[in-house]
C-alpha positions, -999 to +999 in steps of 0.1 A: -276-042+733-306-033+758-325-064+769-361-046+771-381-046+803-395-078+819-429-082+819-444-073+853-470-102+864-493-081+886-510-112+899-492-142+914-520-167+905-516-157+869-479-164+872-487-198+888-511-204+861-485-197+833-460-218+848-484-246+853-493-243+814-456-244+808-451-274+826-482-293+810-466-283+775-434-298+784-449-328+798-466-333+764-435-330+747-417-355+768-446-378+762-442-375+723-406-377+723-410-411+743-432-424+718-407-414+690-380-430+710-399-463+715-407-466+676-369-457+669-357-485+692-385-509+678-370-501+641-335-506+652-343-541+669-360-553+638-333-541+617-310-563+641-331-593+637-331-589+601-295-586+598-293-621+618-319-636+593-298-624+564-267-638+576-282-672+586-300-675+552-264-665+535-247-689+554-266-718+539-262-738+573-289-756+591-300-737+623-281-759+645-250-754+626-255-718+626-260-716+662-232-737+670-210-711+650-224-687+670-220-703+705-184-707+699-161-694+728 
């Protein structure tokens, strides 16, 4: 199956500008993904904290008793 012709870039400065624009677009995507990752990590941390709180409440123990049970080696 033919692939077609490559687009001929007649001006090297246009090529540079096009590449710079692609880089800027990708950097925006990376920035957005980093924000999404940070939010997901924050939600995961909050869920883990809530599990600890739920376990503590369900145990019916005092904080000292609960922590002593966790620190058993």
